C-alpha positions as CSV (number, residue, x, y, z in Angstrom):
1,X,23.1,42.9,29.9
2,X,24.7,40.0,28.0
3,X,26.2,36.9,29.6
4,X,26.6,36.4,33.3
5,X,26.2,39.3,35.7
6,X,29.6,40.9,36.5
7,X,28.8,42.8,39.8
8,X,26.3,43.0,42.6
9,X,24.1,45.6,40.8
10,X,23.9,43.4,37.7
11,X,23.0,40.4,39.8
12,X,20.4,42.3,41.7
13,X,18.9,43.7,38.5
14,X,18.9,40.3,36.8
15,X,16.8,39.1,39.7
16,X,14.4,42.0,39.3
17,X,15.1,43.3,42.9
18,X,15.4,46.7,44.4
19,X,18.2,47.3,46.9
20,X,15.6,47.2,49.7
21,X,14.2,43.9,48.5
22,X,17.6,42.3,48.2
23,X,18.5,43.6,51.7
24,X,15.4,42.1,53.1
25,X,16.1,38.7,51.5
26,X,19.7,38.9,52.7
27,X,18.8,40.0,56.2
28,X,21.2,43.0,56.0
29,X,20.7,46.8,55.9
30,X,19.9,48.4,52.5
31,X,22.7,50.8,53.1
32,X,25.1,47.8,53.0
33,X,23.9,46.9,49.5
34,X,24.3,50.6,48.4
35,X,27.8,50.8,49.9
36,X,28.9,47.5,48.2
37,X,27.3,48.5,44.9
38,X,29.0,51.9,44.8
39,X,32.3,50.5,45.9
40,X,32.4,52.4,49.2
41,X,33.6,49.2,50.8
42,X,33.9,45.5,49.9
43,X,31.5,43.0,51.3
44,X,32.4,41.0,54.4
45,X,32.3,37.2,54.0
46,X,29.0,37.2,56.0
47,X,27.4,39.9,53.9
48,X,28.5,38.2,50.7
49,X,27.1,34.8,51.8
50,X,23.8,36.4,52.9
51,X,23.5,38.3,49.6
52,X,24.2,35.1,47.6
53,X,21.5,33.2,49.6
54,X,19.0,36.0,49.0
55,X,19.7,36.0,45.2
56,X,19.5,32.2,45.2
57,X,16.0,32.4,46.8
58,X,14.8,34.9,44.2
59,X,16.4,33.3,41.2
60,X,15.5,29.7,42.1
61,X,19.0,28.4,41.7
62,X,22.1,28.0,43.8
63,X,24.3,31.1,43.8
64,X,27.4,31.2,46.0
65,X,29.2,34.3,47.2
66,X,32.1,33.7,44.7
67,X,29.6,33.9,41.8
68,X,28.7,37.4,42.9
69,X,32.0,38.4,44.4
70,X,34.7,36.5,42.5
71,X,37.6,38.2,44.4
72,X,36.2,37.3,47.8
73,X,38.7,35.3,49.8
74,X,37.3,32.9,52.4
75,X,39.2,32.8,55.7
76,X,40.8,29.4,56.2
77,X,39.3,28.6,59.6
78,X,35.8,29.2,58.2
79,X,36.6,27.0,55.2
80,X,37.8,24.2,57.4
81,X,34.7,24.3,59.6
82,X,32.4,24.4,56.6
83,X,34.2,21.3,55.1
84,X,33.8,19.5,58.5
85,X,30.1,20.4,58.6
86,X,29.5,19.2,55.0
87,X,31.4,15.9,55.7
88,X,29.1,15.4,58.7
89,X,26.0,16.1,56.5
90,X,27.2,13.7,53.8
91,X,27.9,11.0,56.4
92,X,24.4,11.4,57.9
93,X,22.8,11.3,54.5
94,X,24.8,8.2,53.6
95,X,23.6,6.5,56.8
96,X,20.0,7.4,56.0
97,X,20.3,5.9,52.6
98,X,22.0,2.7,54.0
99,X,19.3,2.4,56.6
100,X,16.5,3.1,54.1
101,X,15.5,6.1,56.3
102,X,15.9,8.7,53.6
103,X,12.5,10.3,52.7
104,X,13.1,9.1,49.1
105,X,16.0,8.2,46.9
106,X,15.3,11.3,44.7
107,X,15.3,13.5,47.8
108,X,18.5,12.0,49.0
109,X,20.1,12.5,45.6
110,X,18.9,16.1,45.5
111,X,20.3,16.8,49.0
112,X,23.7,15.2,47.9
113,X,23.8,17.4,44.8
114,X,23.1,20.5,46.9
115,X,25.9,19.6,49.3
116,X,28.3,19.1,46.4
117,X,27.3,22.5,44.8
118,X,27.9,24.2,48.1
119,X,31.5,23.0,48.0
120,X,32.1,24.5,44.6
């Protein structure tokens, strides 16, 4: 396989996972992975997010659902609530930094980078 993985099977194989292992990491049924890989049905937003988180854990880098499923459309209400949640997390992190309550500057910077990546 050259370049970036183009579909779920390629992502799973690049991570060295079986369908069952990915299902366990994603907290979904193995049959769901099979159905998505074979095109029987598209992933729900929840399944796509769980799969991306499972791949992220295995690959040791941030993967989002749109990396794995580029055509996935996020429902607007879910997007709005996620933005609100992230704003609250950024505000809390900023307050920690201003009050010198952050565990470390490096840790605070890493958290901020993770939050920014989750918005992409």
